[in-house]
LUMBA-959593 format. One record per residue (C-alpha): residue in three letters; chain; x, y, z. Coordinates in nm, 3 decimals. Layout:
BEGIN
   r c    east   north      up
 ALA A       X       Y       Z
...
This chain:
BEGIN
   r c    east   north      up
 UNK A  13.573  16.457   6.560
 UNK A  13.894  16.451   6.358
 UNK A  14.158  16.177   6.355
 UNK A  14.406  16.403   6.533
 UNK A  14.167  16.445   6.826
 UNK A  14.108  16.071   6.836
 UNK A  14.483  16.011   6.838
 UNK A  14.522  16.250   7.129
 UNK A  14.242  16.076   7.319
 UNK A  14.404  15.736   7.270
 UNK A  14.660  15.827   7.539
 UNK A  14.398  15.963   7.780
 UNK A  14.268  15.795   8.093
 UNK A  13.904  15.676   8.111
 UNK A  13.809  15.971   8.332
 UNK A  13.968  16.214   8.085
 UNK A  13.780  16.057   7.796
 UNK A  13.451  16.103   7.984
 UNK A  13.539  16.467   8.044
 UNK A  13.617  16.510   7.674
 UNK A  13.283  16.357   7.572
 UNK A  13.102  16.588   7.814
 UNK A  13.292  16.890   7.681
 UNK A  13.203  16.799   7.319
 UNK A  12.834  16.753   7.407
 UNK A  12.824  17.090   7.582
 UNK A  13.016  17.290   7.322
 UNK A  12.927  17.099   7.007
 UNK A  13.289  17.036   6.913
 UNK A  13.616  16.904   7.050
 UNK A  13.951  17.032   6.935
 UNK A  14.304  16.903   6.996
 UNK A  14.381  17.191   7.233
 UNK A  14.064  17.111   7.429
 UNK A  14.179  16.752   7.478
 UNK A  14.527  16.873   7.577
 UNK A  14.375  17.112   7.833
 UNK A  14.158  16.836   7.982
 UNK A  14.453  16.600   8.012
 UNK A  14.676  16.871   8.161
 UNK A  14.407  16.967   8.410
 UNK A  14.363  16.606   8.524
 UNK A  14.739  16.575   8.566
 UNK A  14.755  16.885   8.778
 UNK A  14.470  16.761   8.995
 UNK A  14.652  16.430   9.047
 UNK A  14.974  16.604   9.142
 UNK A  14.787  16.838   9.375
 UNK A  14.643  16.550   9.575
 UNK A  14.830  16.495   9.902
 UNK A  15.053  16.189   9.901
 UNK A  14.961  15.942  10.177
 UNK A  15.245  15.779  10.367
 UNK A  15.211  15.398  10.328
 UNK A  15.291  15.362  10.698
 UNK A  14.974  15.562  10.777
 UNK A  14.744  15.332  10.578
 UNK A  14.557  15.092  10.801
 UNK A  14.408  14.751  10.737
 UNK A  14.541  14.469  10.523
 UNK A  14.609  14.702  10.230
 UNK A  14.838  14.915  10.443
 UNK A  15.012  14.610  10.586
 UNK A  15.068  14.464  10.238
 UNK A  15.207  14.798  10.120
 UNK A  15.472  14.824  10.391
 UNK A  15.559  14.453  10.355
 UNK A  15.614  14.513   9.983
 UNK A  15.850  14.800  10.070
 UNK A  16.035  14.575  10.315
 UNK A  16.074  14.296  10.060
 UNK A  16.179  14.531   9.778
 UNK A  16.437  14.729   9.976
 UNK A  16.538  14.435  10.199
 UNK A  16.627  14.205   9.910
 UNK A  16.821  14.484   9.741
 UNK A  17.025  14.547  10.058
 UNK A  17.081  14.176  10.128
 UNK A  17.201  14.098   9.774
 UNK A  17.423  14.406   9.782
 UNK A  17.597  14.282  10.096
 UNK A  17.650  13.935   9.946
 UNK A  17.799  14.094   9.636
 UNK A  18.029  14.300   9.857
 UNK A  18.156  13.989  10.036
 UNK A  18.204  13.802   9.710
 UNK A  18.398  14.096   9.562
 UNK A  18.645  14.095   9.853
 UNK A  18.689  13.718   9.827
 UNK A  18.734  13.728   9.448
 UNK A  18.994  14.002   9.493
 UNK A  19.191  13.791   9.742
 UNK A  19.185  13.457   9.555
 UNK A  19.432  13.545   9.275
 UNK A  19.696  13.640   9.532
 UNK A  19.962  13.383   9.612
 UNK A  19.924  13.440   9.986
 UNK A  19.576  13.504  10.125
 UNK A  19.597  13.688  10.456
 UNK A  19.313  13.542  10.661
 UNK A  19.298  13.827  10.913
 UNK A  19.284  14.096  10.644
 UNK A  19.007  13.926  10.448
 UNK A  18.806  13.855  10.763
 UNK A  18.829  14.219  10.872
 UNK A  18.683  14.326  10.537
 UNK A  18.394  14.079  10.538
 UNK A  18.295  13.960  10.886
 UNK A  18.076  14.258  10.984
 UNK A  17.902  14.255  10.646
 UNK A  17.842  13.880  10.684
 UNK A  17.683  13.935  11.026
 UNK A  17.455  14.203  10.883
 UNK A  17.357  13.986  10.586
 UNK A  17.283  13.694  10.820
 UNK A  17.042  13.911  11.019
 UNK A  16.885  14.044  10.699
 UNK A  16.817  13.688  10.581
 UNK A  16.655  13.608  10.915
 UNK A  16.434  13.916  10.883
 UNK A  16.334  13.837  10.525
 UNK A  16.283  13.460  10.533
 UNK A  16.242  13.326  10.887
 UNK A  15.937  13.320  11.110
 UNK A  15.925  13.430  11.472
 UNK A  15.783  13.179  11.719
 UNK A  15.787  13.114  12.094
 UNK A  15.991  12.821  12.221
 UNK A  15.767  12.513  12.272
 UNK A  15.857  12.454  12.636
 UNK A  15.919  12.818  12.732
 UNK A  15.668  13.057  12.574
 UNK A  15.853  13.360  12.709
 UNK A  16.153  13.276  12.489
 UNK A  16.077  13.414  12.142
 UNK A  16.324  13.366  11.860
 UNK A  16.352  13.304  11.487
 UNK A  16.265  12.958  11.368
 UNK A  16.537  12.780  11.173
 UNK A  16.527  12.745  10.796
 UNK A  16.447  12.391  10.678
 UNK A  16.758  12.179  10.729
 UNK A  16.959  12.045  10.436
 UNK A  16.833  12.320  10.203
 UNK A  17.022  12.576  10.000
 UNK A  16.911  12.878  10.200
 UNK A  16.993  12.701  10.526
 UNK A  17.346  12.657  10.387
 UNK A  17.360  13.027  10.297
 UNK A  17.255  13.119  10.651
 UNK A  17.515  12.884  10.803
 UNK A  17.787  13.023  10.577
 UNK A  17.711  13.384  10.671
 UNK A  17.706  13.290  11.039
 UNK A  18.043  13.119  11.003
 UNK A  18.194  13.412  10.816
 UNK A  18.073  13.650  11.087
 UNK A  18.373  13.571  11.307
 UNK A  18.736  13.508  11.218
 UNK A  18.756  13.243  11.490
 UNK A  18.522  13.014  11.294
 UNK A  18.713  13.039  10.965
 UNK A  18.927  12.742  10.853
 UNK A  19.300  12.739  10.916
 UNK A  19.537  12.897  10.666
 UNK A  19.610  12.565  10.498
 UNK A  19.241  12.504  10.422
 UNK A  19.139  12.867  10.365
 UNK A  19.183  12.882   9.988
 UNK A  18.995  12.557   9.929
 UNK A  18.710  12.674  10.151
 UNK A  18.684  13.007   9.969
 UNK A  18.694  12.849   9.621
 UNK A  18.470  12.546   9.677
 UNK A  18.221  12.675   9.932
 UNK A  18.212  13.051   9.984
 UNK A  18.215  13.173   9.623
 UNK A  17.979  12.905   9.480
 UNK A  17.720  12.952   9.756
 UNK A  17.728  13.332   9.726
 UNK A  17.690  13.302   9.348
 UNK A  17.393  13.069   9.395
 UNK A  17.227  13.312   9.639
 UNK A  17.271  13.617   9.416
 UNK A  17.195  13.451   9.083
 UNK A  16.939  13.626   8.864
 UNK A  16.837  13.308   8.681
 UNK A  16.498  13.153   8.755
 UNK A  16.627  12.834   8.917
 UNK A  17.006  12.823   8.958
 UNK A  17.162  12.483   9.013
 UNK A  17.316  12.414   9.351
 UNK A  17.698  12.408   9.340
 UNK A  17.819  12.061   9.250
 UNK A  17.467  11.923   9.197
 UNK A  17.417  11.721   8.881
 UNK A  17.045  11.732   8.808
 UNK A  16.866  11.732   8.476
 UNK A  16.582  11.939   8.613
 UNK A  16.641  12.234   8.843
 UNK A  16.390  12.291   9.125
 UNK A  16.141  12.572   9.076
 UNK A  15.997  12.806   9.334
 UNK A  15.629  12.763   9.418
 UNK A  15.445  13.043   9.596
 UNK A  15.109  12.982   9.768
 UNK A  14.792  13.160   9.666
 UNK A  14.721  13.481   9.854
 UNK A  14.573  13.405  10.195
 UNK A  14.347  13.642  10.384
 UNK A  14.385  13.724  10.751
 UNK A  14.102  13.491  10.849
 UNK A  14.197  13.203  10.619
 UNK A  14.425  12.913  10.710
 UNK A  14.761  12.879  10.542
 UNK A  14.781  12.621  10.261
 UNK A  14.910  12.279  10.355
 UNK A  15.182  12.281  10.090
 UNK A  15.402  12.567   9.975
 UNK A  15.695  12.415   9.790
 UNK A  15.603  12.051   9.758
 UNK A  15.737  11.954  10.102
 UNK A  15.514  11.920  10.410
 UNK A  15.799  12.049  10.626
 UNK A  15.836  12.369  10.427
 UNK A  15.533  12.547  10.577
 UNK A  15.577  12.493  10.947
 UNK A  15.936  12.439  11.051
 UNK A  15.960  12.285  11.400
 UNK A  16.178  12.472  11.646
 UNK A  16.501  12.273  11.687
 UNK A  16.569  12.098  12.015
 UNK A  16.866  12.172  12.235
 UNK A  17.050  11.873  12.088
 UNK A  16.988  11.995  11.730
 UNK A  17.105  12.345  11.814
 UNK A  17.422  12.213  11.975
 UNK A  17.486  11.992  11.670
 UNK A  17.443  12.288  11.431
 UNK A  17.677  12.503  11.638
 UNK A  17.935  12.224  11.654
 UNK A  17.904  12.167  11.279
 UNK A  18.006  12.527  11.216
 UNK A  18.335  12.446  11.392
 UNK A  18.375  12.112  11.213
 UNK A  18.308  11.915  11.533
 UNK A  18.045  11.672  11.655
 UNK A  17.836  11.746  11.960
 UNK A  17.750  11.461  12.197
 UNK A  17.500  11.534  12.470
 UNK A  17.450  11.278  12.747
 UNK A  17.163  11.310  12.988
 UNK A  17.266  11.288  13.354
 UNK A  17.193  10.951  13.509
 UNK A  16.970  10.947  13.810
 UNK A  17.111  10.798  14.129
 UNK A  16.766  10.677  14.235
 UNK A  16.661  10.317  14.179
 UNK A  16.319  10.163  14.158
 UNK A  16.356  10.035  14.514
 UNK A  16.416  10.380  14.660
 UNK A  16.127  10.516  14.858
 UNK A  16.093  10.877  14.750
 UNK A  15.864  11.068  14.988
 UNK A  15.609  11.312  14.856
 UNK A  15.627  11.684  14.928
 UNK A  15.357  11.655  15.193
 UNK A  15.542  11.369  15.366
 UNK A  15.869  11.556  15.356
 UNK A  15.712  11.861  15.513
 UNK A  15.519  11.663  15.772
 UNK A  15.821  11.463  15.894
 UNK A  16.103  11.679  16.026
 UNK A  16.445  11.567  15.918
 UNK A  16.625  11.364  16.187
 UNK A  16.982  11.474  16.215
 UNK A  17.232  11.209  16.331
 UNK A  17.430  11.274  16.647
 UNK A  17.806  11.318  16.649
 UNK A  17.856  10.970  16.788
 UNK A  17.645  10.819  16.510
 UNK A  17.840  11.005  16.242
 UNK A  18.175  10.895  16.386
 UNK A  18.055  10.535  16.408
 UNK A  17.929  10.540  16.047
 UNK A  18.259  10.679  15.918
 UNK A  18.460  10.418  16.108
 UNK A  18.240  10.132  15.989
 UNK A  18.264  10.240  15.622
 UNK A  18.643  10.288  15.639
 UNK A  18.711   9.960  15.825
 UNK A  18.849  10.120  16.140
 UNK A  18.813   9.893  16.445
 UNK A  18.728  10.069  16.766
 UNK A  18.982  10.005  17.037
 UNK A  18.849   9.867  17.362
 UNK A  18.890  10.092  17.665
 UNK A  19.001   9.789  17.877
 UNK A  19.349   9.639  17.811
 UNK A  19.333   9.276  17.688
 UNK A  19.554   9.153  17.978
 UNK A  19.364   9.338  18.245
 UNK A  19.243   9.134  18.539
 UNK A  18.877   9.064  18.557
């Protein structure tokens, strides 16, 4: 077997090499054109095989395949929308007068879409603890970079939540642009805007987990990063108020019952029919509470 044939075989697949060895054993020789024909035939066979739609592949392999498609195309779409928003903002900043309404019209729908894309890519879906029929996305871990990205996109989704004209430029320069740059950065561990750290945090991904295996206890070094508790009503109200720059204060209604009140049970309430006061009793109670003295029917100077 000549060096030219060996060079041709160096680019062949293992199956093609086996076919070439079998051809040489059968015919007593192996030429360059024989190797080329074997490789061309294998290529044609591969191309002739029907392509299987990933969405028709069952089992964990099929699920992983369509999740990979979702992640690949979803990240590309999400980053593209963030870049679109940042381009509109960067175009408006050099202008002496930034028209809030015009910029919001160009970006608010894209921000809403990007916010939903981030939810779909990074947030889990769980039932509400006290109402299992209410199913919604769990919140991203609070006080994290991606939680700030989500909050920013939510805020940009409506012109009514944007800062006033006097604070608009500062907000765009110090918050919007830096956060969008952080989210779309291609570096391995971009520094958070304004953070002065000698060591940037790195992403840690858990080992692959099978369908019947429990999730690892730690994903990114924080015990709260694996299972994020669903926020309470108070926390949700505070997050909504924070988007408007306000503080939410929720006070629980005070009960009018005291420890001395005798509250009947349901059975007692049903067993004892409610006694309705008569008209005379109601009139007497109203007069007694208001301090009205009932006039005597007999004149004070009347003869006895």
